[in-house]
N, C-alpha and C positions, 0 to 999 in steps of 0.2 A: 207237269208231269212228265215233260220228254227234254229235259235240259240239254242231251247231246244228240238230239235227232231233229229238233225244230229251231230255225233261226228267223228272226223277224227284221226285216230291211225296210226302212223308211226312206223314200226317195221323193225329192222335190221336183214337181212337174208343173210350174207355173203357168196357168191359162191366161196370159195377158190379153188376149183377144176379149176376154169377158170379165176380167179382173185387173182393174188399174195398176194395183200395188202388190201383185201377185211375187213378181220377181223380186221386189225390194223387201217384202215379207220374208220370202224363201232365205234371201241374203241374211237377214236379220237372225233368223232360226239357225243358220249355220254359224253364225259369228257366236252365239250364245252357245251352241253346241260345243264349239272348238275351246270355249273357257271350261265348261262345266256340262259334261253329256246328261246328267241327270236333271239340271235345271233347264235342259231343252224342252222335256215334257211339260213342265210347268209352264214355259214361254208358249207351247204348242197349244196347250189347252186356253191360255189366256188369250193369245192372238184369234182363236177360232170364236171365243166368245165375245170379243171387242170388235168384230168385224164391222158392225154398224156405225161404230165411232171412229173408225181409221180411215183415213183418206190418203193419197199420195203425198200431199203436202203436210200431213201431220204426224206420219208414220215414225219418223225418226224420234221425234218427240215423245210420242206414246211408248215407243220400246223403251226410251231412256228413263222416263217415268217407271215403267214395270220394272227396270233394274235396280232401282233404288232399294236397297238393304237386302238384295238377294245374295244369300251365301254362295261364294264361289264365284261371283261375277264382279270383275273390275270395270267399272264404268268408263274409265279413260280408255281402256282397250277396246271396250265394246265401241265406243264412239268412233275411233279410228278405224275398226273393222267395218262398220256401218258406211263411213265416209269414203273409204277406198274400195268397198264392195268386195273385202275379203273372203266372204263366204260363197261368191259366185262360181268359184270354179268346182265346188260340190254340187251344184244346180243344174239339171238337164234343161 
């Protein structure tokens, strides 16, 4: 209703003291966003839905599974970004 008066900002503020993979998850989200901003919201919903299944040890594997067949997501580029923590500069 107010496209020129209201803006929504999403900030990653990972609480590592209570969430062992919060920072890695935020990194993954930023890596997805850099490739496809609209796919970020799909990733956002997916990662929140799958919290019980994700552990620090399997986060990368789960994110790569999620990326299978996603339009606008290059799996190889995503893997490099995850491995090099390329999204962390956007995380608080």
